[in-house]
C-alpha positions in Angstrom: 0.0 0.0 -0.3 1.5 3.5 -0.4 2.5 5.9 1.7 -0.6 8.2 1.0 -3.3 5.1 0.5 -2.5 4.0 3.4 -3.4 7.6 5.5 -6.7 7.8 4.2 -7.6 4.0 5.6 -9.0 3.9 8.9 -7.8 -0.2 9.4 -7.4 -0.6 13.0 -5.0 -3.2 11.7 -1.8 -1.0 10.6 -2.4 1.5 13.9 0.8 2.1 15.9 0.1 1.4 19.9 -1.4 4.2 22.2 -1.1 5.0 25.6 -3.5 7.6 27.8 -3.9 10.8 25.3 -3.8 13.0 28.1 0.5 12.6 27.5 0.2 13.4 23.9 2.1 10.2 22.8 0.4 8.9 19.1 3.0 6.2 17.9 5.8 4.4 18.5 8.5 3.8 16.1 11.5 1.1 15.9 15.5 2.1 15.3 17.8 0.0 14.3 19.8 0.3 17.3 17.8 -1.7 20.0 19.1 0.8 22.8 16.4 3.3 22.2 13.5 4.3 21.7 11.5 6.7 19.6 8.0 8.2 19.8 6.1 11.0 18.6 3.9 13.3 19.9 1.2 15.8 19.6 2.3 17.8 23.3 3.1 21.2 22.5 5.0 21.5 25.7 8.0 22.1 24.4 11.4 23.8 25.6 12.5 25.8 22.7 16.1 25.9 23.7 15.9 22.3 22.8 13.8 22.9 19.7 16.5 25.9 18.6 19.2 23.9 19.1 17.6 20.9 16.5 17.3 23.8 14.2 20.9 25.1 13.9 21.4 21.3 14.5 20.3 21.7 10.7 21.2 25.6 10.0 18.2 26.6 10.1 18.6 30.1 10.9 17.8 31.6 13.7 14.5 33.2 15.1 13.1 34.7 17.7 11.9 32.8 21.2 8.8 34.5 21.1 8.0 34.3 17.8 8.6 30.4 17.9 6.2 30.2 20.9 4.0 32.3 19.4 3.5 30.7 15.8 3.7 26.8 18.0 0.9 28.0 20.2 -0.8 29.4 17.1 -0.6 26.5 15.2 -3.4 23.7 13.9 -1.1 19.9 14.9 2.2 20.4 16.4 3.7 17.0 15.8 7.5 15.3 18.1 10.0 13.5 17.6 11.9 12.3 20.1 14.7 9.5 21.3 14.2 7.9 24.5 17.4 6.3 25.7 17.3 4.8 29.0 15.3 8.2 31.6 17.1 10.8 28.7 15.0 11.8 26.2 16.1 14.1 22.9 13.9 16.0 21.2 15.1 14.8 17.7 12.2 16.1 15.5 9.6 18.5 14.9 7.3 19.6 12.5 3.7 21.6 12.9 0.4 22.7 10.6 -1.9 25.9 10.1 -5.2 25.2 9.5 -8.7 26.5 8.3 -10.0 24.1 10.3 -11.9 22.3 7.7 -9.8 21.4 3.8 -6.5 23.0 4.4 -3.5 22.4 6.5 0.1 23.8 5.5 2.7 21.9 7.1 5.5 24.2 8.3 9.7 23.4 10.2 9.9 20.2 9.2 12.6 19.2 11.6 15.2 15.8 11.9 19.1 16.0 13.5 20.7 15.3 11.1 21.9 12.0 13.2 18.4 11.0 12.8 18.3 11.2 8.6 18.7 8.7 6.9 16.9 6.0 8.4 13.2 6.1 7.5 12.4 8.1 10.4 11.4 11.9 8.5 9.1 9.7 6.7 7.3 8.4 9.5 7.6 12.3 11.2 5.8 13.2 8.3 3.6 10.1 7.7 1.9 11.0 11.6 1.4 14.2 11.2 -0.8 13.3 7.4 -2.4 10.5 9.0 -3.2 13.3 12.3 -4.5 15.5 10.2 -6.5 12.8 7.6 -8.4 12.3 11.3 -9.4 15.6 11.6 -10.8 15.7 7.8 -8.7 17.4 6.7 -8.0 16.1 2.6 -5.9 19.4 1.2 -2.4 19.6 2.6 0.7 22.0 1.2 3.3 22.2 1.8 6.8 24.8 1.5 10.0 23.3 0.3 13.2 24.2 0.0 15.2 22.8 -3.3 17.8 20.2 -1.0 14.2 18.2 0.0 11.6 18.8 -2.7 13.2 15.0 -3.8 12.3 13.8 0.3 8.9 15.1 0.5 8.8 13.7 -3.7 9.2 10.8 -2.6 6.1 10.6 -0.2 4.0 11.1 -2.9 4.0 15.5 -3.1 3.8 16.7 -6.5 4.0 20.6 -7.6 1.3 22.4 -8.8 0.3 20.3 -11.4 -2.0 23.1 -13.4 0.9 25.3 -12.4 2.0 27.5 -9.6 -0.6 30.0 -8.0 1.0 30.4 -5.1 2.1 34.6 -5.0 3.6 35.8 -1.9 4.2 39.1 -0.1 7.5 40.3 1.0 8.0 43.5 3.4 10.4 46.2 1.0 
């Protein structure tokens, strides 16, 4: 079953184990070395300095912490990815989406720590994000991608606007 088709099915046979919704835990993924566990969460309680370190690790420009906090608070959905080794928990992935709460969502700020790239965890993070959007009956999902990651999103089934570029942008002078 393809990546996108799997997100539109509702079979419980393919769902990941879940814990109480209060902690925001949504799924667990396997990692090659069994000494660590990777899990996904929708809990928005994130140490913003830890998020800043994650963004630094991939070379993103620094953004004011107060604005990052506001962006997270006003996002429709936030999905984070964590590595758990014993009692140590480390933020290794982050993603968020804004939405009109009915039809459309736009994905922003997808980041996976370089130590965890190339292992399928970015794909797993995207799958969790889209699965949660689909569970909210959001069917039109868009994103903006830097040129060096376009192929990653294409492999997940994202396509350039088939009717030509419809998006327009306004930037302050």
